[in-house]
C-alpha positions as CSV (number, residue, x, y, z in Angstrom):
1,X,-56.9,-4.2,-12.9
2,X,-59.9,-4.4,-15.1
3,X,-60.0,-6.8,-18.0
4,X,-63.6,-6.4,-19.1
5,X,-64.7,-3.3,-21.0
6,X,-68.1,-3.4,-19.4
7,X,-66.7,-2.8,-16.0
8,X,-64.7,0.3,-17.2
9,X,-67.8,1.6,-19.0
10,X,-69.9,1.1,-15.9
11,X,-67.5,3.0,-13.6
12,X,-66.9,5.8,-16.1
13,X,-70.7,6.4,-16.5
14,X,-71.3,6.4,-12.8
15,X,-68.4,8.9,-12.2
16,X,-69.6,11.2,-15.0
17,X,-73.2,11.2,-13.9
18,X,-72.1,12.1,-10.3
19,X,-70.0,15.0,-11.5
20,X,-72.7,16.3,-13.9
21,X,-75.4,16.2,-11.2
22,X,-73.1,18.2,-8.9
23,X,-72.5,20.9,-11.5
24,X,-76.2,21.0,-12.4
25,X,-77.1,21.6,-8.8
26,X,-74.6,24.3,-8.3
27,X,-75.6,26.0,-11.6
28,X,-79.3,26.0,-10.7
29,X,-78.8,27.4,-7.2
30,X,-79.2,31.3,-7.0
31,X,-76.1,33.2,-6.3
32,X,-76.1,35.1,-3.0
33,X,-73.5,37.9,-2.8
34,X,-71.0,38.0,0.1
35,X,-70.6,41.3,1.9
36,X,-68.2,42.3,4.7
37,X,-69.2,42.0,8.3
38,X,-68.7,45.8,8.7
39,X,-71.2,46.5,5.9
40,X,-73.7,44.1,7.6
41,X,-73.5,46.0,10.9
42,X,-73.9,49.3,9.1
43,X,-77.1,48.0,7.4
44,X,-78.4,46.8,10.8
45,X,-77.6,50.1,12.5
46,X,-79.5,52.0,9.7
47,X,-82.6,49.7,10.1
48,X,-82.2,48.2,6.7
49,X,-82.0,44.5,7.8
50,X,-85.3,42.6,8.3
51,X,-84.2,39.0,9.0
52,X,-81.0,37.1,9.7
53,X,-80.4,33.3,9.7
54,X,-77.3,31.9,11.5
55,X,-75.9,28.7,10.0
56,X,-72.8,27.7,11.9
57,X,-70.2,30.4,10.8
58,X,-72.5,31.8,8.1
59,X,-75.1,34.6,8.4
60,X,-77.8,34.8,5.7
61,X,-79.2,38.4,5.5
62,X,-82.6,39.6,4.3
63,X,-82.7,43.4,3.5
64,X,-85.6,45.7,3.6
65,X,-84.8,46.8,0.0
66,X,-82.4,45.7,-2.8
67,X,-79.1,47.2,-1.7
68,X,-76.6,44.6,-3.0
69,X,-75.2,44.6,-6.5
70,X,-74.8,41.0,-7.9
71,X,-72.1,39.7,-10.2
72,X,-74.5,40.0,-13.1
73,X,-75.0,43.7,-12.4
74,X,-78.5,43.4,-10.9
75,X,-79.8,44.3,-7.5
76,X,-80.4,41.8,-4.7
77,X,-82.3,42.0,-1.4
78,X,-80.3,39.0,0.0
79,X,-76.7,38.8,1.1
80,X,-74.5,36.7,3.3
81,X,-71.4,37.2,5.4
82,X,-69.1,35.2,7.7
83,X,-69.3,35.3,11.5
84,X,-65.9,36.7,12.9
85,X,-63.7,34.4,14.9
86,X,-64.0,36.6,18.0
87,X,-67.4,37.0,19.6
88,X,-69.2,40.3,19.1
89,X,-71.3,41.0,22.2
90,X,-72.8,44.1,20.6
91,X,-74.4,42.3,17.6
92,X,-77.5,40.8,19.1
93,X,-78.5,44.0,21.1
94,X,-78.1,46.0,17.9
95,X,-80.3,43.6,15.9
96,X,-83.0,43.5,18.7
97,X,-83.0,47.3,18.9
98,X,-83.9,47.6,15.2
99,X,-86.5,44.8,15.3
100,X,-84.6,42.2,13.2
101,X,-86.0,38.7,13.2
102,X,-83.2,36.3,14.3
103,X,-83.1,32.6,13.4
104,X,-80.5,29.9,13.9
105,X,-80.4,26.6,12.1
106,X,-77.8,23.7,12.0
107,X,-75.8,23.6,8.8
108,X,-77.4,21.6,6.0
109,X,-75.4,20.4,3.0
110,X,-76.9,20.6,-0.4
111,X,-77.5,17.7,-2.8
112,X,-74.2,18.4,-4.5
113,X,-72.3,17.9,-1.2
114,X,-74.1,14.7,-0.6
115,X,-73.2,13.4,-4.0
116,X,-69.5,14.3,-3.5
117,X,-69.6,12.6,-0.1
118,X,-71.1,9.5,-1.5
119,X,-68.8,9.4,-4.6
120,X,-66.2,7.0,-3.0
121,X,-69.0,4.6,-2.0
122,X,-70.4,4.7,-5.5
123,X,-67.0,3.7,-6.9
124,X,-66.7,0.9,-4.3
125,X,-70.2,-0.4,-5.2
126,X,-69.2,-0.3,-8.9
127,X,-66.1,-2.4,-8.2
128,X,-68.1,-4.8,-6.0
129,X,-70.7,-5.2,-8.8
130,X,-68.0,-6.0,-11.3
131,X,-66.4,-8.6,-9.0
132,X,-69.8,-10.3,-8.5
133,X,-70.5,-10.4,-12.2
134,X,-67.0,-11.9,-12.8
135,X,-67.4,-14.5,-10.0
136,X,-70.7,-15.8,-11.4
137,X,-69.7,-15.5,-15.0
138,X,-67.9,-18.8,-14.9
139,X,-70.7,-20.5,-13.1
140,X,-74.3,-19.2,-13.1
141,X,-73.8,-17.1,-16.2
142,X,-72.7,-20.1,-18.3
143,X,-76.0,-22.0,-17.8
144,X,-77.9,-19.7,-20.0
145,X,-78.3,-22.0,-23.0
146,X,-78.6,-25.3,-21.2
147,X,-81.2,-24.2,-18.6
148,X,-83.9,-22.8,-20.7
149,X,-82.4,-19.3,-21.1
150,X,-82.2,-18.7,-17.4
151,X,-79.1,-16.8,-16.4
152,X,-78.9,-16.6,-12.6
153,X,-77.5,-13.3,-11.4
154,X,-77.4,-14.3,-7.8
155,X,-73.9,-15.6,-7.0
156,X,-75.4,-17.9,-4.4
157,X,-77.3,-19.9,-7.0
158,X,-74.2,-21.6,-8.4
159,X,-74.0,-23.8,-11.4
160,X,-71.6,-25.9,-13.3
161,X,-69.4,-25.6,-16.4
162,X,-70.4,-24.7,-19.9
163,X,-71.2,-28.3,-20.6
164,X,-73.7,-28.5,-17.8
165,X,-76.7,-30.5,-18.9
166,X,-75.2,-31.2,-22.4
167,X,-75.4,-34.7,-23.7
168,X,-71.7,-35.7,-24.1
169,X,-70.6,-36.8,-27.6
170,X,-67.6,-38.8,-26.1
171,X,-68.0,-42.6,-26.0
172,X,-66.0,-45.5,-24.7
173,X,-64.4,-45.8,-28.2
174,X,-62.6,-42.5,-27.4
175,X,-61.2,-43.9,-24.1
176,X,-58.4,-46.2,-25.1
177,X,-56.0,-48.1,-22.8
178,X,-58.3,-48.2,-19.8
179,X,-60.2,-51.4,-20.4
180,X,-60.4,-52.5,-16.8
181,X,-61.8,-49.1,-15.7
182,X,-64.4,-49.2,-18.5
183,X,-65.6,-52.6,-17.3
184,X,-66.1,-51.2,-13.8
185,X,-68.5,-48.5,-15.0
186,X,-70.2,-50.2,-17.9
187,X,-73.1,-51.5,-15.7
188,X,-73.8,-47.9,-14.8
189,X,-74.7,-47.2,-18.4
190,X,-77.3,-50.0,-18.2
191,X,-78.8,-48.5,-15.0
192,X,-79.1,-45.0,-16.4
193,X,-80.7,-46.4,-19.6
194,X,-83.0,-49.0,-17.9
195,X,-83.2,-48.3,-14.2
196,X,-86.4,-50.3,-13.9
197,X,-84.5,-53.5,-14.6
198,X,-82.5,-53.0,-11.4
199,X,-85.3,-51.6,-9.2
200,X,-87.7,-54.6,-9.7
201,X,-85.0,-56.8,-8.2
202,X,-84.5,-54.4,-5.3
203,X,-81.0,-53.5,-6.5
204,X,-79.6,-50.0,-5.9
205,X,-76.6,-48.9,-8.0
206,X,-73.7,-47.0,-6.4
207,X,-74.5,-43.4,-5.9
208,X,-70.9,-42.3,-5.9
209,X,-68.1,-43.5,-8.0
210,X,-64.5,-42.3,-7.3
211,X,-62.1,-42.2,-10.2
212,X,-58.5,-42.4,-8.9
213,X,-55.3,-42.2,-10.8
214,X,-52.3,-40.1,-11.7
215,X,-52.8,-36.8,-13.7
216,X,-53.5,-37.3,-17.4
217,X,-54.8,-40.9,-17.2
218,X,-58.2,-40.0,-18.5
219,X,-60.5,-39.6,-15.4
220,X,-62.5,-36.7,-16.9
221,X,-62.6,-38.4,-20.3
222,X,-64.0,-41.6,-18.8
223,X,-66.7,-39.6,-17.0
224,X,-67.7,-37.9,-20.2
225,X,-67.7,-41.2,-22.1
226,X,-70.0,-42.8,-19.4
227,X,-72.5,-39.9,-20.0
228,X,-72.1,-40.2,-23.7
229,X,-72.8,-44.0,-23.7
230,X,-75.8,-43.5,-21.5
231,X,-77.1,-40.5,-23.4
232,X,-77.9,-38.5,-20.3
233,X,-77.2,-34.9,-19.2
234,X,-73.7,-34.4,-17.9
235,X,-73.2,-31.9,-15.1
236,X,-69.5,-31.0,-14.6
237,X,-67.8,-28.8,-12.1
238,X,-64.4,-28.5,-10.4
239,X,-64.6,-28.8,-6.6
240,X,-62.6,-25.7,-6.2
241,X,-65.3,-23.6,-7.8
242,X,-67.6,-24.3,-4.9
243,X,-65.4,-22.2,-2.6
244,X,-65.9,-18.5,-2.7
245,X,-65.2,-15.5,-0.4
246,X,-68.4,-16.0,1.6
247,X,-69.1,-18.9,4.0
248,X,-72.1,-20.9,2.8
249,X,-71.8,-20.1,-0.9
250,X,-70.3,-23.5,-1.7
251,X,-73.0,-25.3,0.2
252,X,-75.6,-23.3,-1.7
253,X,-74.0,-24.2,-5.1
254,X,-73.9,-27.9,-4.2
255,X,-77.7,-27.8,-3.4
256,X,-78.4,-25.9,-6.7
257,X,-76.4,-28.4,-8.8
258,X,-77.9,-31.5,-7.2
259,X,-81.5,-30.1,-7.5
260,X,-80.9,-29.4,-11.2
261,X,-79.5,-32.9,-11.8
262,X,-82.5,-34.5,-10.0
263,X,-84.9,-32.5,-12.1
264,X,-83.3,-33.8,-15.3
265,X,-82.7,-37.4,-14.1
266,X,-81.4,-39.7,-15.3
267,X,-78.2,-37.7,-15.2
268,X,-74.6,-37.7,-14.2
269,X,-72.8,-35.2,-11.8
270,X,-69.1,-35.0,-12.2
271,X,-66.9,-33.3,-9.5
272,X,-63.3,-32.9,-10.6
273,X,-60.4,-32.5,-8.1
274,X,-62.5,-33.7,-5.2
275,X,-59.5,-33.5,-2.8
276,X,-59.6,-29.7,-2.9
277,X,-62.7,-29.8,-0.7
278,X,-62.8,-33.4,0.5
279,X,-59.7,-33.5,2.6
280,X,-59.8,-34.9,6.1
281,X,-61.6,-32.5,8.4
282,X,-60.2,-31.0,11.6
283,X,-56.5,-32.2,11.5
284,X,-53.2,-30.5,10.9
285,X,-53.0,-27.4,8.7
286,X,-55.3,-28.9,6.1
287,X,-58.5,-28.7,8.3
288,X,-60.4,-26.0,10.0
289,X,-61.6,-24.1,6.8
290,X,-65.3,-23.4,7.6
291,X,-66.3,-22.8,4.0
292,X,-64.6,-26.0,2.7
293,X,-66.0,-28.1,5.6
294,X,-69.6,-26.7,5.1
295,X,-69.3,-27.5,1.4
296,X,-68.1,-31.1,2.1
297,X,-70.9,-31.6,4.6
298,X,-73.4,-30.5,2.1
299,X,-72.1,-32.9,-0.5
300,X,-72.3,-35.7,2.1
301,X,-75.9,-34.7,2.9
302,X,-76.9,-34.6,-0.8
303,X,-75.4,-38.1,-1.4
304,X,-77.5,-39.4,1.5
305,X,-80.6,-37.6,0.3
306,X,-81.2,-39.6,-2.9
307,X,-84.5,-41.4,-3.0
308,X,-84.9,-44.8,-4.7
309,X,-86.5,-43.4,-7.8
310,X,-83.9,-40.8,-8.7
311,X,-81.5,-42.1,-11.3
312,X,-78.5,-39.7,-10.6
313,X,-75.0,-41.0,-10.3
314,X,-72.2,-38.8,-8.9
315,X,-68.7,-39.3,-10.3
316,X,-65.7,-37.7,-8.7
317,X,-62.0,-37.6,-9.7
318,X,-58.9,-37.2,-7.6
319,X,-55.2,-38.1,-7.8
320,X,-54.8,-37.9,-4.0
321,X,-57.3,-40.5,-2.5
322,X,-55.1,-40.8,0.6
323,X,-56.1,-37.4,1.9
324,X,-59.9,-37.8,1.4
325,X,-62.2,-37.7,4.4
326,X,-63.3,-41.2,5.5
327,X,-66.9,-40.0,5.5
328,X,-66.7,-39.6,1.7
329,X,-65.6,-43.2,1.2
330,X,-68.0,-45.1,3.4
331,X,-70.7,-47.3,1.8
332,X,-73.6,-45.4,0.4
333,X,-71.4,-42.5,-0.7
334,X,-68.3,-42.9,-2.9
335,X,-68.1,-46.6,-2.2
336,X,-67.1,-47.7,-5.7
337,X,-63.4,-47.0,-6.5
338,X,-62.2,-47.1,-10.1
339,X,-58.4,-46.9,-10.5
340,X,-56.9,-45.6,-13.7
341,X,-53.2,-46.5,-14.2
342,X,-50.5,-45.3,-16.5
343,X,-50.9,-47.3,-19.7
344,X,-48.6,-50.2,-20.6
345,X,-47.2,-50.7,-24.1
346,X,-50.4,-52.1,-25.7
347,X,-52.5,-49.5,-24.1
348,X,-50.2,-46.8,-25.3
349,X,-50.5,-48.1,-28.8
350,X,-54.3,-48.0,-28.6
351,X,-54.2,-44.5,-27.2
352,X,-51.9,-43.3,-30.1
353,X,-54.3,-44.8,-32.6
354,X,-57.1,-42.8,-31.1
355,X,-55.2,-39.5,-31.0
356,X,-53.8,-39.9,-34.6
357,X,-57.1,-40.7,-36.2
358,X,-57.3,-37.1,-37.6
359,X,-53.5,-36.8,-38.2
360,X,-52.3,-37.9,-41.7
361,X,-49.4,-40.2,-41.1
362,X,-46.6,-41.0,-43.5
363,X,-45.9,-44.5,-44.6
364,X,-42.7,-44.7,-42.5
365,X,-44.6,-44.1,-39.2
366,X,-44.5,-47.1,-36.8
367,X,-46.8,-46.4,-33.9
368,X,-45.8,-49.7,-32.2
369,X,-42.2,-48.4,-32.0
370,X,-43.4,-45.1,-30.6
371,X,-45.5,-46.9,-28.0
372,X,-42.6,-49.1,-27.0
373,X,-40.3,-46.0,-26.6
374,X,-42.7,-44.0,-24.4
375,X,-42.8,-45.8,-21.0
376,X,-44.3,-43.8,-18.3
377,X,-46.3,-41.6,-20.7
378,X,-49.9,-40.9,-19.7
379,X,-52.8,-40.6,-22.1
380,X,-52.5,-36.8,-22.0
381,X,-48.7,-37.1,-22.8
382,X,-49.5,-39.2,-25.8
383,X,-52.2,-36.8,-27.0
384,X,-49.7,-34.0,-26.6
385,X,-47.1,-36.0,-28.6
386,X,-49.5,-36.6,-31.5
387,X,-50.5,-32.9,-31.5
388,X,-46.8,-31.7,-31.4
389,X,-46.0,-34.1,-34.3
390,X,-48.8,-32.6,-36.4
391,X,-47.6,-29.1,-35.6
392,X,-44.1,-30.0,-36.6
393,X,-45.3,-31.4,-39.9
394,X,-47.3,-28.2,-40.5
395,X,-44.2,-26.0,-39.8
396,X,-42.4,-28.0,-42.4
397,X,-45.2,-27.4,-44.9
398,X,-45.7,-31.2,-45.3
399,X,-49.0,-32.9,-45.9
400,X,-48.5,-35.6,-43.3
401,X,-46.5,-36.3,-40.1
402,X,-43.5,-38.7,-40.6
403,X,-41.5,-40.8,-38.2
404,X,-39.0,-38.1,-37.7
405,X,-41.7,-35.7,-36.5
406,X,-42.9,-38.2,-33.9
407,X,-39.3,-39.0,-32.8
408,X,-38.3,-35.4,-32.4
409,X,-41.5,-34.5,-30.5
410,X,-41.1,-37.6,-28.2
411,X,-37.6,-36.2,-27.4
412,X,-39.2,-32.8,-26.7
413,X,-41.8,-34.2,-24.4
414,X,-39.2,-36.5,-22.6
415,X,-36.2,-34.2,-22.4
416,X,-37.6,-30.7,-22.9
417,X,-37.2,-28.0,-25.6
418,X,-33.7,-27.3,-26.9
419,X,-32.2,-24.2,-25.4
420,X,-29.6,-22.0,-27.0
421,X,-26.9,-21.4,-24.3
422,X,-23.4,-20.2,-24.9
423,X,-21.6,-23.0,-23.0
424,X,-17.9,-22.3,-22.5
425,X,-15.4,-24.9,-23.8
426,X,-14.2,-26.0,-20.3
427,X,-17.8,-26.5,-19.2
428,X,-18.7,-28.3,-22.4
429,X,-15.8,-30.7,-21.8
430,X,-16.9,-31.3,-18.2
431,X,-20.4,-31.9,-19.3
432,X,-19.3,-34.5,-21.9
433,X,-17.2,-36.2,-19.2
434,X,-20.2,-36.3,-16.9
435,X,-22.6,-37.7,-19.4
436,X,-20.0,-40.2,-20.8
437,X,-19.7,-41.5,-17.2
438,X,-23.4,-42.2,-16.9
439,X,-23.5,-43.8,-20.4
440,X,-20.5,-46.0,-20.0
441,X,-21.6,-47.4,-16.6
442,X,-25.1,-48.0,-17.9
443,X,-23.7,-49.8,-21.0
444,X,-21.7,-52.3,-19.0
445,X,-24.1,-53.1,-16.2
446,X,-26.2,-56.2,-16.8
447,X,-29.4,-55.0,-15.0
448,X,-29.5,-51.4,-16.2
449,X,-32.1,-50.2,-18.6
450,X,-31.1,-50.1,-22.3
451,X,-29.6,-46.8,-23.4
452,X,-31.7,-44.6,-25.7
453,X,-29.7,-41.4,-26.3
454,X,-27.0,-39.3,-24.7
455,X,-26.7,-35.6,-25.4
456,X,-24.8,-32.5,-24.2
457,X,-27.3,-30.1,-25.9
458,X,-29.1,-28.1,-23.2
459,X,-32.8,-29.1,-23.1
460,X,-35.4,-28.1,-20.6
461,X,-33.8,-27.4,-17.3
462,X,-30.8,-29.6,-17.9
463,X,-27.5,-28.9,-19.7
464,X,-27.4,-32.5,-21.0
465,X,-28.7,-35.9,-20.3
466,X,-28.3,-39.7,-20.6
467,X,-31.7,-41.2,-21.4
468,X,-32.6,-44.9,-21.0
469,X,-35.8,-46.7,-22.0
470,X,-36.9,-49.9,-20.2
471,X,-37.2,-52.8,-22.5
472,X,-40.3,-54.1,-20.7
473,X,-43.0,-52.9,-18.3
474,X,-41.8,-53.2,-14.6
475,X,-44.3,-53.6,-11.8
476,X,-41.8,-54.7,-9.2
477,X,-38.2,-53.5,-8.9
478,X,-35.6,-56.2,-8.0
479,X,-32.7,-55.4,-5.7
480,X,-30.1,-56.0,-8.4
481,X,-31.9,-53.6,-10.8
482,X,-32.0,-50.9,-8.1
483,X,-28.4,-51.3,-7.1
484,X,-27.3,-51.0,-10.8
485,X,-29.5,-47.9,-11.0
486,X,-27.6,-46.3,-8.1
487,X,-24.3,-47.0,-9.9
488,X,-25.6,-45.3,-13.1
489,X,-26.8,-42.3,-11.1
490,X,-23.3,-41.8,-9.6
491,X,-21.4,-42.6,-12.7
492,X,-21.3,-39.0,-13.9
493,X,-19.8,-37.7,-10.7
494,X,-17.2,-40.5,-10.6
495,X,-16.2,-39.8,-14.2
496,X,-15.6,-36.1,-13.4
497,X,-13.4,-37.1,-10.4
498,X,-11.5,-39.7,-12.4
499,X,-10.8,-37.7,-15.6
500,X,-10.8,-34.1,-14.3
501,X,-9.6,-34.6,-10.7
502,X,-12.5,-32.5,-9.3
503,X,-16.3,-32.7,-9.0
504,X,-18.8,-30.0,-9.8
505,X,-22.4,-29.0,-8.9
506,X,-23.6,-30.8,-12.0
507,X,-24.2,-33.9,-9.9
508,X,-26.8,-32.2,-7.7
509,X,-29.9,-34.0,-9.1
510,X,-28.0,-37.3,-9.3
511,X,-27.0,-37.2,-5.6
512,X,-30.5,-36.2,-4.5
513,X,-32.2,-38.9,-6.5
514,X,-29.6,-41.5,-5.5
515,X,-30.0,-40.7,-1.8
516,X,-33.8,-40.9,-2.1
517,X,-33.6,-44.3,-3.8
518,X,-31.0,-45.6,-1.3
519,X,-33.1,-44.5,1.7
520,X,-36.2,-46.2,0.2
521,X,-34.2,-49.4,-0.3
522,X,-33.1,-49.4,3.3
523,X,-36.1,-48.0,5.2
524,X,-39.0,-49.3,3.1
525,X,-38.0,-52.3,1.1
526,X,-35.8,-54.2,3.6
527,X,-32.8,-54.4,1.3
528,X,-30.1,-54.0,4.0
529,X,-29.0,-57.0,6.1
530,X,-28.4,-55.0,9.3
531,X,-31.7,-53.2,9.3
532,X,-33.7,-56.1,8.0
533,X,-37.4,-56.2,6.9
534,X,-38.5,-53.4,9.1
535,X,-40.4,-50.3,7.9
536,X,-38.4,-47.4,9.4
537,X,-39.3,-44.6,7.0
538,X,-40.4,-41.2,8.0
539,X,-44.1,-40.4,7.3
540,X,-44.9,-39.5,3.7
541,X,-47.9,-37.4,4.7
542,X,-47.8,-33.7,4.1
543,X,-49.2,-31.6,6.9
544,X,-50.8,-29.1,4.5
545,X,-52.9,-31.9,3.0
546,X,-54.9,-32.6,6.1
547,X,-52.6,-34.7,8.3
548,X,-51.1,-34.0,11.6
549,X,-48.0,-31.8,11.7
550,X,-46.2,-33.9,14.3
551,X,-45.9,-37.4,12.9
552,X,-45.1,-40.2,15.4
553,X,-41.9,-42.1,14.9
554,X,-42.0,-45.8,15.7
555,X,-38.3,-46.4,16.0
556,X,-35.5,-45.2,18.2
557,X,-32.7,-42.7,17.5
558,X,-30.2,-45.6,17.4
559,X,-32.2,-47.2,14.6
560,X,-32.4,-43.9,12.7
561,X,-28.6,-43.6,13.0
562,X,-28.2,-47.1,11.6
563,X,-30.5,-46.3,8.7
564,X,-28.3,-43.2,7.9
565,X,-25.2,-45.4,8.1
566,X,-26.7,-48.0,5.8
567,X,-27.7,-45.4,3.2
568,X,-24.3,-43.9,3.3
569,X,-22.6,-47.3,2.9
570,X,-24.9,-48.2,0.0
571,X,-24.0,-45.0,-1.8
572,X,-20.3,-45.5,-1.1
573,X,-20.5,-49.0,-2.5
574,X,-22.3,-47.8,-5.7
575,X,-19.6,-45.1,-6.2
576,X,-16.8,-47.6,-5.9
577,X,-18.5,-49.9,-8.4
578,X,-18.9,-47.1,-10.9
579,X,-15.2,-46.1,-10.3
580,X,-14.0,-49.7,-11.0
581,X,-16.1,-49.9,-14.2
582,X,-14.8,-46.6,-15.6
583,X,-11.2,-47.5,-14.8
584,X,-11.6,-50.8,-16.6
585,X,-13.0,-49.2,-19.7
586,X,-11.1,-45.9,-19.4
587,X,-10.0,-45.7,-23.1
588,X,-13.5,-46.3,-24.3
589,X,-14.8,-43.6,-22.0
590,X,-12.3,-41.1,-23.3
591,X,-13.2,-42.0,-26.9
592,X,-16.9,-41.5,-26.0
593,X,-16.1,-38.1,-24.4
594,X,-14.3,-36.9,-27.5
595,X,-17.0,-38.1,-29.9
596,X,-19.7,-36.6,-27.7
597,X,-18.0,-33.2,-27.8
598,X,-17.9,-33.3,-31.6
599,X,-21.3,-34.8,-32.2
600,X,-23.3,-33.4,-29.2
601,X,-25.9,-36.2,-29.5
602,X,-25.4,-40.0,-29.9
603,X,-28.1,-42.6,-30.2
604,X,-28.0,-46.2,-28.9
605,X,-26.3,-47.7,-32.0
606,X,-23.6,-45.1,-32.0
607,X,-23.0,-45.5,-28.3
608,X,-22.4,-49.2,-28.8
609,X,-20.0,-48.6,-31.7
610,X,-18.1,-46.1,-29.7
611,X,-17.8,-48.1,-26.5
612,X,-17.5,-51.7,-28.0
613,X,-16.1,-51.5,-31.5
614,X,-13.8,-48.5,-31.2
615,X,-14.7,-47.3,-34.7
616,X,-14.8,-43.7,-35.6
617,X,-18.5,-42.8,-35.4
618,X,-18.0,-39.5,-37.2
619,X,-16.2,-41.2,-40.1
620,X,-18.8,-43.9,-40.2
621,X,-21.7,-41.4,-40.8
622,X,-20.2,-38.0,-41.8
623,X,-23.5,-36.4,-42.8
624,X,-25.3,-37.2,-39.6
625,X,-27.2,-34.3,-38.2
626,X,-27.7,-35.2,-34.5
627,X,-25.8,-32.2,-33.5
628,X,-28.2,-29.9,-35.4
629,X,-31.5,-30.1,-33.5
630,X,-34.5,-28.7,-35.2
631,X,-36.9,-28.5,-32.2
632,X,-38.8,-25.3,-32.0
């Protein structure tokens, strides 16, 4: 449960002190001997008892002389006995007859009993103390160096990350492939450096800038670069860190962070993952969270509370702008929206150059080829690719990373790590048939993406794969291209049915993706003659992200049935086209299956030789090592 030694030490000391105090109390208390009730009555009848004190079921006895032998061998004038369960009506008359002073007090526990009673509470307080220290350790505690040595212990004070108030060393040179986004924020640098130039003309810069884009596109990096270019303190925090177990803590932390930023203006506040607290309020299952809504309200209030002389800019990042509350996006708040997209080929090349500046590269490395073969990679993916290549070179004991390192690590990022599975021969044959079907169909379709590699080596979560790389960046998808893509998706299942007579569960992902694509073509993009250019899709909103659970449907049940029929007809047509292509080139497909079983992996050149030329690929390059992967 506990990860910090300080917490264990704290609880151990508390427990030890409690036990020691209990024993000290008991050891320091004088021992009073117990006697029988019969002996007590004998002393009372002989006139040897001077005083008795009743405490619940205990009688404390004071004798006229020391008549009791203690455990240490001495004499004692005090004794105690227990009151019998049955009442003794003769006791009080006996005591009164002999002039015994009678007292009765309620039972009082000693300090040791109190300590034992409070021991569970002491342990609970110790655990609570540790949890509070842990909760503020990532926030208030990390401001120690940046805020003049102040280390706020109160968890309500809040703070930001360890880079709070630090002047960022990242500049726009470190942000490659996002030129349009940099142009959108470059004027903010001028405002932070020379705010008077804008104020004398009555201009007010945007207080809130929302950075939007897919994960890994460099939103946080751009925010750091903006602070680095301007040379101002950078306050950074994740929006989820505002939320704690107590209502109101998040709002208090927002106030503390904004106050600190205003004191050190000009400065930049950066809130990452804004959608975690900025979702639409009061709708669906995503609303109604009091702490989240109070924190959001406090952020809105702080944005409205800037005065004209405060040079503070608030940046926020999200990859879900569609679920943000409209109040966040209105003018005067986060009204400037900067979109960061996945990089194109030229941008990927620029990003690779940035991330390989500290990586020694061999003379055979062609970063342009790597950039062209990594469509869909984000900046974070490319950084990971460069790092993995450097690690691969280090494992080989080389002094630089070569092209093979970059190629193999690109395959690792795209297709996953090689797995060692004992695939049975019949499953291996079916897998080769399946992948050969995909490959052959893609090779002969005019609008399909060029083939990159086909493999039956288990990688990642798949047992094999046919991988294609677009030859150019696509921003719109033509209908011919989409229809050929459907045929490629169903080619593996058709090949199994054609060559093996049965199908398997291996087409699960293919069928799911093909159905999703076909439904989008029919219901969203108007690519069916019967349905026409009508949007008949179901809502894409997720109820847990702040939308209504019951989404209204703006078309009839009859239209929904037609959509289902159109999707089914489109998939059937794609399956028939794949079947016709495979029958036409059946001998080449069989040759590809045989070669794939022997070689396990074929690149684009070997695929063309196998399907077009009919040459023996194995005899062509006998020492090829595709089937012996070296990925870690």
